[in-house]
N, C-alpha and C positions, 0 to 999 in steps of 0.2 A: 504494500500500500504506500502510495506517495502522497505528498502534500501535507498540509498542516492538520494535525489531529486535534481533538478536543483539548482545550487548555493551552494550546501552542499559540504564542503571540503571532499575529499576522501583520502587525504594524508597530512602529516605535512610538512610545508615548511622547507627547510634546506638551509644553505648557510652562507657565511661569514658575512653578514650584516643583519641577521634576528633578529628582536626584538619581544618579546612576552609579552602579558598580559594575565594572567589566573586568574580565580576566585578561591578562596580558599573555597570549599564547607563548609556550616555551619557557614559562617562568612559574613561580609560585606567588606571583604578585598580582594584586587586585588594584585597580585604579578607581577611585571615587571622584565623581564630578558633581559639584553642587550647582544649583540653579543660578548662583551668583557668579559662576565661572571658576571658582576656586577648585583646584585639584590636589589630590594627595594619593600616594601609593603606599600600600601596606600588605603584609602577608596575612595579617589577622583580620578576618571579616568583621568581627565584633568591634575591634578598634576603629576600623574604617567607618562602620555605620554610626558608632558613637560620635565620631568627628562630623559626619554628614548631618546628623540630627541635632547637633549643637548650633546649627546656623541661627543667627548670623555671627556668633562669636568664634567658632572654629578654634577653641582653645585659648583665645585671648582673655585676659581678665575683664570682668564686667566693668562697664563705665560707671564712674561715681555719679549718682544723680545730682543735678544742680541744687544748691541751697535755695530755699524760698527767699524772696526779697523781704527785708524787714518791714514791718507794718507800723504805722504811727497810731497812737491812741488819740482819739478825738476827745477834746475837753480835758486833757490831762494837764 
């Protein structure tokens, strides 16, 4: 039997938030590509998916939120 069977992808997903993991043939390496364009290679699929799902941080420290502006007391 030839052709795509049940559950076999017949097209590549496209969209604003698609993340990909592909195997680099001839190696034990996987390449993850985030929808933001960032790429990373790893042998461990769990490490790669954790990195992909950490978007948009990708391992960078979280930004410190800005301090609120001081307020004035009326009638003080």
